[in-house]
VEXKETI-366453 format. One line per field, with one value per residue (C-alpha): residue in one letter; residue number from 1; x, y, z. Coordinates in Angstrom, 3 decimals, m for minus. Layout:
REM residues N
rest <- A,...
nr <- NUM,...
X <- X,...
Y <- Y,...
Z <- Z,...
END
This chain:
REM residues 673
rest <- M,T,G,S,L,R,Q,N,S,D,V,R,E,A,G,E,T,V,E,E,T,V,S,P,P,A,R,T,S,V,G,A,L,G,S,E,R,H,D,P,T,S,R,E,Q,R,R,G,W,E,E,A,L,R,A,G,R,D,H,L,L,G,L,Q,H,E,Q,G,W,W,K,G,E,L,Q,T,N,V,T,M,D,A,E,D,L,M,L,R,Q,F,L,G,I,R,E,E,K,E,T,A,D,A,A,R,W,I,R,S,Q,Q,R,E,D,G,T,W,A,A,F,H,G,G,P,G,E,L,S,A,T,V,E,A,Y,V,A,L,K,L,A,G,D,G,V,D,E,E,H,M,A,A,A,R,R,W,I,L,R,C,G,G,I,E,R,T,R,V,F,T,R,M,W,L,A,M,F,G,Q,W,P,W,D,E,L,P,A,M,P,P,E,I,V,M,L,P,S,W,V,P,L,S,L,A,D,W,G,C,W,A,R,Q,T,I,V,P,L,T,V,V,N,T,L,R,P,V,R,E,L,G,V,G,T,A,E,L,R,T,G,G,P,V,G,R,V,R,E,N,A,G,T,S,R,W,E,T,V,F,N,A,L,D,R,A,L,H,V,Y,Q,R,H,P,L,R,P,L,R,R,Q,A,M,R,R,A,A,E,W,I,V,A,R,Q,E,A,D,G,S,W,G,G,I,Q,P,P,W,V,Y,S,L,I,A,L,H,L,L,G,Y,Q,L,D,H,P,V,M,R,T,G,I,Q,G,L,E,G,F,L,I,R,Q,E,T,E,R,G,T,L,R,R,L,E,A,C,Q,S,P,V,W,D,T,V,L,T,I,Q,A,L,H,D,A,G,V,P,D,D,D,P,S,I,R,D,A,V,E,F,V,R,A,E,E,I,T,V,R,G,D,W,A,V,R,R,P,E,L,P,A,G,G,G,W,A,F,E,F,D,N,D,G,Y,P,D,I,D,D,T,A,E,V,L,L,A,F,T,R,T,G,Y,V,E,Q,D,R,I,S,A,A,V,D,R,G,R,R,W,L,R,G,M,Q,S,R,G,G,G,W,G,A,F,D,A,D,N,T,R,W,L,V,N,K,L,P,F,C,D,F,G,A,V,I,D,P,P,S,A,D,V,T,A,H,V,V,E,A,L,A,H,L,G,D,T,D,D,R,V,V,R,D,G,V,R,W,L,F,E,Q,Q,E,N,D,G,S,W,Y,G,R,W,G,A,N,H,V,Y,G,T,G,A,V,V,P,A,L,V,S,A,G,I,P,A,E,H,C,A,L,R,Q,A,V,R,W,L,E,R,H,Q,N,P,D,G,G,W,G,E,D,L,R,S,Y,T,D,S,S,W,I,G,R,G,E,S,T,P,S,Q,T,A,W,A,L,L,A,L,L,A,V,G,R,H,D,T,D,P,V,R,R,G,V,A,F,L,A,E,T,Q,R,E,D,G,S,W,E,E,P,Q,F,T,G,T,G,F,P,G,D,F,Y,I,N,Y,H,L,Y,R,Q,L,F,P,V,T,A,L,G,R,Y,R,Q,A,V,T,V,E
nr <- 1,2,3,4,5,6,7,8,9,10,11,12,13,14,15,16,17,18,19,20,21,22,23,24,25,26,27,28,29,30,31,32,33,34,35,36,37,38,39,40,41,42,43,44,45,46,47,48,49,50,51,52,53,54,55,56,57,58,59,60,61,62,63,64,65,66,67,68,69,70,71,72,73,74,75,76,77,78,79,80,81,82,83,84,85,86,87,88,89,90,91,92,93,94,95,96,97,98,99,100,101,102,103,104,105,106,107,108,109,110,111,112,113,114,115,116,117,118,119,120,121,122,123,124,125,126,127,128,129,130,131,132,133,134,135,136,137,138,139,140,141,142,143,144,145,146,147,148,149,150,151,152,153,154,155,156,157,158,159,160,161,162,163,164,165,166,167,168,169,170,171,172,173,174,175,176,177,178,179,180,181,182,183,184,185,186,187,188,189,190,191,192,193,194,195,196,197,198,199,200,201,202,203,204,205,206,207,208,209,210,211,212,213,214,215,216,217,218,219,220,221,222,223,224,225,226,227,228,229,230,231,232,233,234,235,236,237,238,239,240,241,242,243,244,245,246,247,248,249,250,251,252,253,254,255,256,257,258,259,260,261,262,263,264,265,266,267,268,269,270,271,272,273,274,275,276,277,278,279,280,281,282,283,284,285,286,287,288,289,290,291,292,293,294,295,296,297,298,299,300,301,302,303,304,305,306,307,308,309,310,311,312,313,314,315,316,317,318,319,320,321,322,323,324,325,326,327,328,329,330,331,332,333,334,335,336,337,338,339,340,341,342,343,344,345,346,347,348,349,350,351,352,353,354,355,356,357,358,359,360,361,362,363,364,365,366,367,368,369,370,371,372,373,374,375,376,377,378,379,380,381,382,383,384,385,386,387,388,389,390,391,392,393,394,395,396,397,398,399,400,401,402,403,404,405,406,407,408,409,410,411,412,413,414,415,416,417,418,419,420,421,422,423,424,425,426,427,428,429,430,431,432,433,434,435,436,437,438,439,440,441,442,443,444,445,446,447,448,449,450,451,452,453,454,455,456,457,458,459,460,461,462,463,464,465,466,467,468,469,470,471,472,473,474,475,476,477,478,479,480,481,482,483,484,485,486,487,488,489,490,491,492,493,494,495,496,497,498,499,500,501,502,503,504,505,506,507,508,509,510,511,512,513,514,515,516,517,518,519,520,521,522,523,524,525,526,527,528,529,530,531,532,533,534,535,536,537,538,539,540,541,542,543,544,545,546,547,548,549,550,551,552,553,554,555,556,557,558,559,560,561,562,563,564,565,566,567,568,569,570,571,572,573,574,575,576,577,578,579,580,581,582,583,584,585,586,587,588,589,590,591,592,593,594,595,596,597,598,599,600,601,602,603,604,605,606,607,608,609,610,611,612,613,614,615,616,617,618,619,620,621,622,623,624,625,626,627,628,629,630,631,632,633,634,635,636,637,638,639,640,641,642,643,644,645,646,647,648,649,650,651,652,653,654,655,656,657,658,659,660,661,662,663,664,665,666,667,668,669,670,671,672,673
X <- 0.000,1.079,2.548,m0.747,m2.292,m2.009,m1.949,m3.560,m0.637,m2.345,m3.787,m3.788,m1.457,m2.697,m4.577,m5.269,m8.711,m10.161,m12.289,m15.760,m19.112,m19.856,m23.206,m25.330,m24.172,m26.474,m28.751,m27.388,m29.713,m28.866,m28.717,m26.287,m24.035,m24.156,m23.126,m20.059,m18.670,m15.422,m12.516,m10.134,m7.351,m7.301,m5.540,m1.793,0.192,m2.836,m2.366,m4.068,m6.521,m4.351,m1.408,m3.708,m4.924,m1.382,m0.274,m3.385,m2.984,0.683,m0.065,m2.781,m0.436,2.066,m0.453,m0.851,0.194,2.689,m0.058,m2.133,m4.741,m5.473,m6.782,m7.247,m7.930,m11.564,m11.567,m14.553,m15.149,m13.538,m16.202,m14.191,m11.171,m13.091,m14.919,m11.676,m10.226,m13.397,m13.338,m9.762,m10.660,m13.561,m11.356,m8.533,m5.987,m5.741,m2.129,m0.776,1.018,m1.893,m4.171,m1.884,m1.578,m5.341,m5.993,m3.593,m5.658,m8.950,m7.707,m6.561,m10.115,m11.787,m13.148,m13.013,m16.467,m15.322,m17.208,m16.456,m18.418,m19.624,m17.884,m15.459,m17.077,m20.291,m22.086,m21.118,m22.483,m23.538,m22.784,m19.419,m18.520,m19.537,m17.570,m14.514,m14.710,m14.842,m11.908,m9.814,m10.654,m9.385,m6.192,m5.753,m7.047,m8.300,m11.888,m10.738,m8.451,m9.758,m10.589,m12.428,m14.360,m15.433,m16.668,m18.524,m20.285,m21.499,m22.636,m24.687,m26.256,m27.367,m29.031,m26.123,m25.697,m29.453,m29.783,m27.134,m27.970,m28.742,m25.354,m23.476,m25.556,m25.002,m21.234,m21.617,m23.859,m21.121,m19.018,m21.715,m22.198,m25.795,m28.525,m29.271,m32.948,m33.130,m32.038,m34.362,m34.715,m33.125,m33.952,m31.591,m34.633,m34.742,m32.089,m34.570,m37.335,m37.902,m37.174,m40.855,m41.743,m41.734,m38.654,m36.633,m32.930,m33.740,m35.566,m32.417,m29.741,m26.659,m24.608,m27.465,m28.174,m24.485,m24.550,m27.854,m27.147,m24.128,m25.897,m28.759,m26.218,m24.641,m28.037,m29.119,m26.002,m25.747,m22.072,m20.542,m16.772,m14.460,m13.934,m11.581,m13.234,m16.726,m19.161,m21.540,m20.539,m22.170,m25.611,m28.372,m31.262,m33.295,m35.381,m33.858,m33.771,m32.046,m33.630,m34.244,m35.388,m38.966,m39.414,m42.904,m44.796,m46.571,m49.008,m46.292,m43.835,m46.461,m46.942,m43.227,m42.733,m45.400,m43.625,m40.385,m42.018,m43.287,m39.835,m38.334,m40.702,m39.678,m36.032,m36.491,m38.536,m37.561,m38.423,m35.146,m34.854,m35.728,m33.296,m30.455,m31.140,m31.289,m27.954,m26.344,m27.803,m26.587,m23.041,m23.057,m24.433,m21.692,m18.818,m20.022,m19.787,m16.272,m14.170,m10.658,m9.107,m10.786,m13.510,m17.262,m18.545,m15.291,m16.756,m16.274,m19.707,m20.356,m16.643,m16.386,m19.775,m19.079,m15.819,m17.603,m20.493,m18.284,m16.072,m19.151,m20.194,m16.919,m14.578,m11.184,m8.799,m6.554,m9.419,m8.710,m11.860,m11.017,m7.313,m7.924,m10.527,m8.308,m5.242,m7.265,m7.936,m4.253,m4.713,m7.331,m5.146,m3.372,m0.421,0.834,4.063,4.051,6.257,3.933,3.970,2.078,m1.531,m3.386,m6.808,m9.008,m10.683,m14.309,m13.891,m11.552,m12.347,m9.675,m12.032,m14.142,m11.103,m9.395,m12.268,m12.979,m9.281,m9.119,m11.853,m10.191,m6.904,m8.696,m10.434,m7.073,m5.620,m3.557,m3.448,m5.514,m2.488,m0.398,0.973,m0.819,m4.237,m3.355,m2.245,m5.320,m7.669,m6.009,m6.378,m10.063,m10.694,m9.261,m11.571,m14.756,m16.889,m18.067,m19.924,m23.483,m24.121,m27.092,m28.364,m29.520,m32.246,m34.278,m32.912,m32.513,m32.743,m29.873,m26.564,m23.482,m20.665,m20.401,m20.365,m17.621,m17.301,m16.025,m13.262,m10.403,m12.362,m16.140,m17.186,m20.536,m21.629,m20.804,m22.385,m24.288,m22.587,m19.081,m20.147,m21.613,m18.413,m16.321,m18.284,m17.930,m14.165,m13.819,m16.106,m14.837,m11.201,m11.889,m10.856,m14.298,m12.969,m10.623,m12.177,m11.702,m12.809,m15.696,m16.908,m16.694,m18.597,m21.327,m21.662,m21.692,m24.379,m26.510,m26.102,m26.915,m30.031,m31.135,m30.681,m33.122,m35.865,m39.522,m39.985,m37.170,m34.358,m31.382,m30.242,m26.625,m26.500,m29.927,m33.032,m36.379,m34.930,m37.640,m39.458,m39.625,m41.108,m37.592,m36.747,m39.438,m37.886,m36.740,m33.069,m32.921,m32.115,m28.830,m28.273,m30.075,m31.027,m32.661,m31.281,m33.948,m33.123,m31.287,m30.858,m27.055,m26.738,m29.515,m27.818,m24.524,m26.249,m28.212,m25.015,m23.119,m25.842,m26.220,m22.512,m22.947,m25.582,m28.728,m30.252,m33.459,m33.777,m36.751,m34.455,m32.780,m36.047,m37.514,m34.413,m34.718,m38.407,m37.594,m34.980,m37.453,m39.884,m37.256,m36.321,m36.981,m39.272,m36.249,m34.658,m32.034,m31.689,m31.046,m27.647,m27.683,m23.977,m22.446,m23.132,m25.874,m28.007,m24.830,m23.712,m27.088,m27.532,m23.941,m24.583,m28.035,m27.511,m24.639,m26.556,m29.684,m27.616,m25.875,m29.316,m30.289,m32.227,m31.586,m29.944,m33.006,m35.273,m37.120,m35.751,m32.179,m32.841,m34.202,m31.110,m28.818,m30.684,m30.426,m26.670,m25.972,m28.148,m26.131,m22.657,m20.639,m19.124,m15.650,m16.714,m16.939,m19.763,m20.268,m23.027,m22.844,m23.806,m26.434,m28.545,m29.640,m31.497,m31.942,m33.289,m31.830,m28.414,m29.414,m26.913,m25.077,m21.717,m18.051,m16.721,m14.826,m12.845,m14.891,m18.311,m17.201,m16.149,m19.521,m21.357,m19.034,m19.543,m23.282,m22.930,m20.378,m22.631,m25.299,m22.828,m22.507,m18.708,m18.828,m20.649,m19.553,m20.498,m18.359,m15.403,m15.579,m15.800,m12.786,m10.893,m11.740,m10.160,m7.058,m6.581,m7.102,m4.687,m1.559,1.951,2.311,m0.773,m3.103,m6.116,m6.910,m10.353,m10.908,m14.672,m16.456,m18.301,m19.076,m22.139,m22.401,m25.714,m27.562,m27.946,m25.571,m22.322,m20.122,m16.827,m13.970,m12.761,m9.240,m8.975,m12.181,m10.354,m7.964,m9.724,m12.934,m11.208,m8.968,m12.057,m13.837,m10.798,m10.217,m13.778,m13.554,m10.433,m12.274,m15.206,m13.205,m10.867,m13.752,m15.172
Y <- 0.000,3.599,5.926,7.799,4.958,5.861,2.712,2.628,2.763,0.997,m2.083,m4.884,m7.775,m11.290,m12.745,m9.386,m7.833,m4.423,m2.464,m3.601,m2.101,1.218,2.206,4.985,8.328,10.088,12.668,16.153,19.097,22.525,23.778,21.069,21.870,25.517,24.721,22.853,25.626,24.604,27.019,26.237,28.225,26.079,22.999,22.656,22.531,23.770,23.809,26.783,26.192,28.104,25.838,22.839,24.004,24.422,21.063,19.301,20.876,19.879,16.329,16.081,17.379,14.702,11.949,12.829,10.189,11.198,10.781,13.470,11.538,10.849,7.527,6.505,2.988,1.869,m0.347,m2.634,m5.805,m9.227,m10.789,m9.403,m11.436,m14.559,m14.602,m13.972,m17.128,m19.092,m17.828,m19.041,m22.355,m22.728,m21.944,m24.160,m21.328,m20.726,m20.537,m21.109,m17.789,m15.594,m17.702,m17.208,m13.474,m13.039,m15.158,m12.992,m9.925,m11.683,m12.740,m9.172,m7.922,m10.373,m8.868,m10.130,m11.713,m13.842,m11.887,m9.846,m6.644,m4.854,m1.671,m0.444,m0.465,m2.004,m5.075,m8.567,m9.496,m13.119,m13.600,m11.865,m14.029,m17.259,m16.378,m15.380,m18.645,m20.689,m18.767,m19.422,m23.124,m23.036,m21.483,m24.359,m22.865,m25.620,m25.605,m25.985,m22.942,m20.260,m17.674,m20.248,m21.664,m18.158,m17.434,m20.732,m20.203,m16.785,m18.091,m20.836,m18.427,m16.284,m19.142,m20.636,m20.819,m21.040,m17.340,m15.996,m13.990,m15.723,m14.841,m16.560,m19.702,m19.612,m19.600,m22.609,m24.356,m24.050,m26.263,m28.720,m27.134,m26.055,m27.605,m25.704,m26.581,m24.431,m21.278,m18.923,m19.646,m17.215,m18.122,m16.846,m16.061,m12.721,m11.474,m11.848,m9.718,m6.428,m3.303,m2.361,m5.623,m5.453,m7.064,m6.841,m5.991,m2.315,m2.349,m3.271,m0.858,m1.088,m2.896,m5.345,m6.169,m6.884,m9.250,m10.957,m12.012,m14.205,m15.458,m16.775,m18.840,m20.164,m20.892,m22.776,m24.929,m25.564,m26.473,m28.371,m28.104,m29.441,m27.068,m29.288,m28.458,m28.845,m26.500,m28.907,m27.516,m24.206,m25.724,m25.485,m27.152,m24.042,m21.884,m20.633,m17.018,m13.852,m11.999,m8.373,m5.618,m4.493,m7.445,m8.633,m10.642,m8.280,m9.260,m8.816,m10.972,m13.700,m13.390,m13.565,m16.544,m18.335,m17.252,m18.654,m22.027,m21.991,m21.080,m24.010,m26.271,m24.590,m24.976,m28.754,m28.780,m25.757,m25.176,m26.485,m24.284,m21.177,m22.123,m22.661,m19.332,m17.587,m19.056,m18.004,m14.507,m14.271,m15.199,m12.594,m9.995,m10.706,m10.698,m7.467,m5.660,m6.602,m3.480,m2.860,m3.625,m7.036,m6.073,m5.908,m2.536,m1.933,m3.639,m6.998,m8.709,m8.836,m9.437,m12.674,m14.026,m13.265,m15.210,m18.162,m18.079,m17.903,m20.680,m22.867,m22.075,m23.473,m20.476,m21.890,m20.036,m19.129,m17.583,m13.826,m12.835,m15.096,m14.324,m10.553,m10.861,m12.877,m10.741,m7.588,m8.588,m8.062,m4.311,m4.290,m6.051,m4.204,m5.830,m4.373,m5.572,m6.051,m7.763,m10.774,m11.034,m9.667,m8.547,m8.997,m7.444,m6.811,m3.510,m3.872,m0.895,1.997,5.696,7.652,10.012,10.721,11.258,13.448,15.842,16.256,16.880,19.476,21.404,20.948,22.350,25.224,26.047,25.763,28.482,26.440,28.481,26.997,27.058,25.052,21.893,19.680,21.024,21.329,17.681,16.528,18.436,16.891,13.405,13.982,15.467,12.352,10.130,11.372,8.477,8.896,5.609,4.625,2.421,0.744,4.190,4.631,2.004,4.571,7.576,6.403,9.923,11.254,11.479,9.701,11.710,13.943,11.289,10.294,7.121,6.493,4.141,4.051,1.699,1.614,2.870,1.112,2.953,6.651,7.947,11.106,11.941,11.856,13.811,16.565,16.823,16.863,19.853,21.568,20.997,22.400,25.342,26.367,26.323,28.325,25.568,25.727,28.681,26.439,25.364,21.594,21.534,23.858,21.427,18.530,20.567,21.290,17.569,16.838,19.447,17.965,14.444,15.458,17.310,14.337,11.911,13.678,11.364,12.233,13.491,16.019,14.134,12.181,8.623,7.530,5.668,5.482,7.584,6.447,3.279,3.082,m0.255,m1.117,m4.549,m5.775,m5.508,m8.074,m10.893,m13.712,m13.508,m9.729,m9.961,m8.067,m4.454,m1.977,m3.395,m0.308,3.182,5.773,9.489,10.452,13.783,13.741,12.987,15.440,18.110,17.687,17.973,21.055,22.647,21.874,23.210,26.300,27.026,26.742,29.451,27.307,28.592,29.815,26.797,24.447,21.425,23.082,24.408,20.901,19.570,22.206,21.427,17.708,18.452,20.470,17.568,15.155,17.104,15.134,16.472,17.124,19.379,16.949,15.064,11.338,10.440,7.521,7.339,8.654,8.352,9.472,12.493,14.481,13.631,14.320,17.625,18.620,18.119,19.671,22.936,24.231,23.137,25.071,28.163,27.851,27.605,30.956,29.871,32.523,31.486,32.702,30.188,28.078,24.798,26.007,27.341,23.911,22.235,24.565,23.840,20.091,20.284,22.481,20.284,17.215,18.640,16.560,18.064,17.766,20.127,17.508,15.689,11.964,9.598,5.860,3.696,1.994,5.082,3.379,0.729,2.289,5.848,6.400,6.696,9.431,12.267,10.528,8.827,9.401,12.583,12.032,14.440,13.809,14.142,17.221,18.736,17.912,19.703,22.696,22.951,23.296,25.863,27.885,27.909,29.803,32.279,30.765,31.155,33.608,31.242,29.076,25.749,26.540,27.753,24.610,22.410,24.127,23.718,20.004,19.586,21.547,19.676,16.172,16.597,14.477,15.874,14.917,16.932,13.942,12.893,9.485,8.029,4.310,4.810,3.971,7.037,5.867,3.845,1.123,m0.511,1.126,m1.356,m3.882,m2.688,0.243,1.782,3.604,6.035,6.654,9.973,11.387,11.998,14.303,16.086,17.081,18.690,20.619,21.751,22.878,24.681,26.339,27.633,28.801,30.766,32.336,33.282,34.915,36.610,38.216,39.380
Z <- 0.000,m0.438,2.102,2.199,4.173,7.828,9.941,13.362,15.767,18.637,16.946,19.479,18.968,18.304,21.220,22.860,23.058,22.480,24.903,25.807,24.955,26.652,28.095,26.611,27.957,30.344,28.793,29.414,29.553,28.197,31.759,32.797,29.885,30.812,34.379,33.130,30.977,29.382,29.733,26.833,28.536,31.681,30.326,30.567,27.330,25.423,21.660,20.123,17.313,14.857,15.560,15.331,11.930,10.632,11.985,10.684,7.269,7.053,8.143,5.515,2.823,3.802,3.062,m0.615,m3.108,m5.777,m8.392,m6.717,m4.766,m1.126,0.148,3.759,4.893,5.023,8.090,8.606,10.636,10.460,8.232,5.307,6.381,7.328,4.000,2.129,3.671,2.903,m0.696,m1.087,0.507,m1.925,m4.940,m3.664,m3.441,0.313,1.509,5.003,5.434,4.360,6.558,9.552,8.917,8.550,11.642,13.626,12.694,13.467,16.911,17.630,17.170,19.564,22.771,26.334,26.119,23.181,20.526,17.471,16.816,13.705,14.866,17.516,20.953,19.674,20.985,19.913,16.491,16.002,12.311,12.572,15.561,13.810,10.670,12.710,14.663,11.444,9.969,13.069,12.893,9.293,10.649,13.085,16.331,18.617,19.824,23.426,23.355,25.683,23.015,20.905,23.857,24.884,21.372,21.190,24.524,23.430,20.027,21.631,24.122,21.182,19.310,17.375,13.623,13.298,14.205,11.853,8.745,5.455,3.943,6.789,6.439,2.683,3.200,5.481,2.946,0.333,2.610,3.637,7.049,6.435,4.263,1.067,1.401,4.546,2.737,0.867,m2.842,m5.284,m8.893,m11.632,m13.761,m11.943,m14.360,m17.216,m15.740,m17.619,m15.610,m15.243,m13.482,m9.667,m8.062,m11.281,m10.957,m11.484,m8.144,m6.218,m5.076,m7.260,m4.593,m4.013,m7.663,m8.250,m5.286,m5.940,m9.538,m8.687,m5.586,m7.709,m9.615,m6.422,m4.898,m8.024,m8.373,m4.610,m4.412,m1.526,m1.173,1.512,4.425,6.393,9.700,11.134,12.827,14.557,17.943,16.974,16.391,18.990,17.173,17.843,15.493,12.253,11.234,12.257,15.169,14.221,16.538,15.941,13.601,12.927,10.383,8.046,5.347,2.743,4.676,4.820,1.062,0.367,2.660,0.640,m2.544,m1.160,m0.607,m4.193,m5.494,m3.614,m5.518,m8.774,m7.774,m7.816,m11.036,m13.142,m16.769,m18.144,m21.268,m19.258,m16.495,m18.975,m20.622,m17.240,m16.144,m19.411,m19.094,m15.491,m16.505,m19.255,m16.859,m14.321,m16.794,m18.413,m15.063,m14.040,m13.515,m14.820,m11.425,m11.361,m8.918,m9.207,m8.080,m6.232,m3.162,m1.495,m1.573,m5.338,m5.934,m3.960,m5.030,m8.700,m8.537,m6.945,m9.408,m12.488,m11.185,m10.697,m14.262,m15.588,m15.563,m14.648,m12.363,m15.293,m17.264,m17.696,m15.801,m12.859,m12.905,m12.922,m10.195,m7.872,m8.503,m7.916,m4.312,m3.584,m4.049,m1.290,1.274,4.069,5.776,9.034,10.604,14.369,16.936,16.885,13.099,10.117,10.472,7.183,6.591,3.589,2.797,1.771,m0.533,m1.322,m1.565,m3.491,m5.339,m2.258,m0.031,m2.616,m3.305,0.407,1.040,m1.750,0.034,3.436,2.165,0.470,3.755,5.552,3.351,0.910,m2.332,m5.126,m7.444,m4.973,m6.635,m4.122,m5.098,m8.771,m8.962,m7.042,m9.339,m12.368,m10.885,m10.223,m13.649,m15.288,m13.212,m14.881,m16.126,m19.694,m20.291,m19.481,m16.479,m14.825,m13.755,m17.378,m16.902,m14.960,m16.864,m20.493,m21.888,m19.741,m21.659,m20.359,m18.851,m15.831,m13.127,m10.731,m8.674,m5.166,m6.305,m8.789,m11.038,m10.923,m14.336,m14.213,m11.102,m10.821,m7.665,m6.943,m3.642,m5.099,m8.147,m5.975,m3.928,m7.108,m8.381,m5.012,m5.042,m8.561,m7.864,m4.440,m5.567,m8.711,m11.097,m12.667,m14.677,m16.647,m19.936,m19.724,m16.107,m16.858,m19.509,m17.025,m14.445,m16.975,m17.655,m13.937,m13.312,m16.088,m14.713,m11.133,m12.202,m14.280,m11.390,m9.081,m7.834,m8.237,m4.682,m4.983,m3.233,m4.491,m3.793,m3.958,m7.283,m8.906,m9.361,m7.954,m6.452,m3.819,m4.231,m0.515,m1.236,m2.068,1.637,2.446,0.448,2.783,1.803,2.479,6.174,5.968,5.014,2.832,m0.560,m2.074,m2.659,m1.814,m1.505,1.676,3.418,3.342,m0.383,m1.238,0.844,m0.973,m4.352,m3.303,m1.997,m5.204,m7.493,m5.318,m5.623,m9.399,m9.315,m9.503,m6.265,m7.894,m10.150,m9.771,m9.234,m6.253,m4.865,m4.984,m3.222,m0.499,m0.054,0.235,2.913,4.944,4.732,6.050,9.176,12.342,15.043,17.253,14.605,13.299,10.019,9.644,8.170,5.734,4.892,8.108,11.825,12.070,12.958,13.609,10.071,8.477,10.295,9.602,5.884,5.573,7.443,5.248,2.154,3.117,3.881,0.496,m1.116,0.372,3.472,6.168,9.418,11.294,9.560,12.118,10.659,11.067,14.562,15.507,14.082,16.036,19.264,18.629,18.029,21.022,23.231,22.242,22.752,25.205,28.388,26.832,24.039,21.312,19.621,19.101,18.094,18.596,15.631,17.739,17.076,13.852,15.826,19.273,19.422,22.905,21.230,18.764,19.066,21.910,22.129,22.777,21.210,17.974,15.789,12.649,14.311,16.209,12.893,11.305,14.095,13.842,10.086,10.650,13.425,11.489,8.434,10.383,11.879,15.356,15.488,18.405,20.753,23.622,21.924,18.881,20.932,23.052,19.954,18.414,21.685,21.709,18.265,19.293,22.546,21.174,18.271,18.448,18.207,14.549,13.599,13.316,15.352,16.797,16.065,16.655,16.445,13.218,11.901,8.357,7.407,4.806,5.719,8.652,11.456,9.904,8.332,9.283,8.226,9.888,7.222,8.461,6.644,8.163,11.443,9.564,6.745,8.542,11.553,9.151,7.246,10.424,11.836,8.481,8.301,11.896,10.968,8.052,10.287,13.063,10.584,8.739,12.037
END
């Protein structure tokens, strides 16, 4: 990996554990916060915010790759590593050293209660713990070793394998550790449904459709390969099915369960010509969507399942598609050398475009001249990443020309995303590069594409327009993660902000987006955050966008948002929101203070002119005082969201670029004053 990848300096060694789950913080009233006023001059060795801004800026500049981009690690949970080992076992390419290195990392993430979590400090997660346990058995760990026994006891208390998600049981089925007949049916004929038919591929979010197509192949062929170890000790004989909070049996769930039973009958007696055609169409669909780096969608789930599906369909390991796919995984591996040996982990995704455009804006806010080589090289990298071909988004928007979209990753030409494109336009516009002819032309294409991707209600999703068929969520095999891509407040806010900066404030598209955002505000004054944790992220995105769109700071919606943010500031001056807020409302706006979430709150408060207030001064002091000597910030908490309630991400660059952005905008505000 490149030098721009900052490794976590305090990763536990093999066999050690990380800290346990914390309890929800006590609710703090406005009066209580006022009685614990924070004096930023009282701490010894205080680092002033100006020094912190300079140090943070310089540290960020030092992380730039020689080709102009920034890319921080995207740290997730150990299911990525466990499934990587199981993939290699399935394909017959698992090697002892990589197994040992991955197992060392998996062990280092186990907690004292024997579990593995979906995010730092979170509760034990059953499927992650089962998959980690199986991976360690593959690595040779004995079932009677203390860490394995602790994991097994916890798994059994939680209902065993029977209570894991469908995807975990499917992995076990591929190795004969779970009966295929007890998994939901997924017919490959789905790939043949026209886009206007309910439950066609167009109804799935882009990440879900890329995953479901290969899974239909796997589910149809029902392979059983040798695992080399057993999992019988993890069975309880209890009820099957993942336990979800607030789960109930609705009329639609009853209908789909009946449909699943019918599909199981069809699975045993399909129409042979139709089945053959569907399998052939599925293979063609998968191959057509492989990216240049060998991935599918630039993310782990469709990547591993596509490799398995194609291999089952007769693609040998030396076939160019398979060879490129397997080799491409190497670029997503991180190897960290420690005294106990190498720690090997797999990134679920990579974010060079996203990290780079956010960093461009951070450096601009920090006072780096727009003609500085660091910004100039970054802008040129981003410009060259524009996607000029049509992708699956065109199914819903066939009249919209190609061009003007940017993706999250290095290679994801089939799926430019709306959020990245909005931030690209903001980076070009705010730095003045929009005045250059070739960049101006790209911005015009991006503006056209963003406007064309607006959903009917006025908001924007992440990858598709009008991807709102909620019935997809009711299918029996959809028990993990979001599978549709409806508009979200954070993405819509970024688009509104970008178009406003381009001068479209009075345009109908922007007005509809602003109206949609007002409609989405929660009763408490906050906004839900789909792609970041959570209401702090959503509110931190929406408030600056509304101000950019011309909404006055005195507007009642913005006053409500300010009150919500100030009410949820922690006594240490920072802000934090635990990821459990997605499933437990008592956590909304509450959690340990983090640099990135503190910066999000500050960006909202600064946007409405609150720089000369105690909450902002205390937030700025928190960032200055928690900065490390090298100009970086520590943030073990996960503040990025993949699938709300299920899958989360620690963007390692968030802890750096957002505090620099907030401190830079604070400097601008107090300087103007």
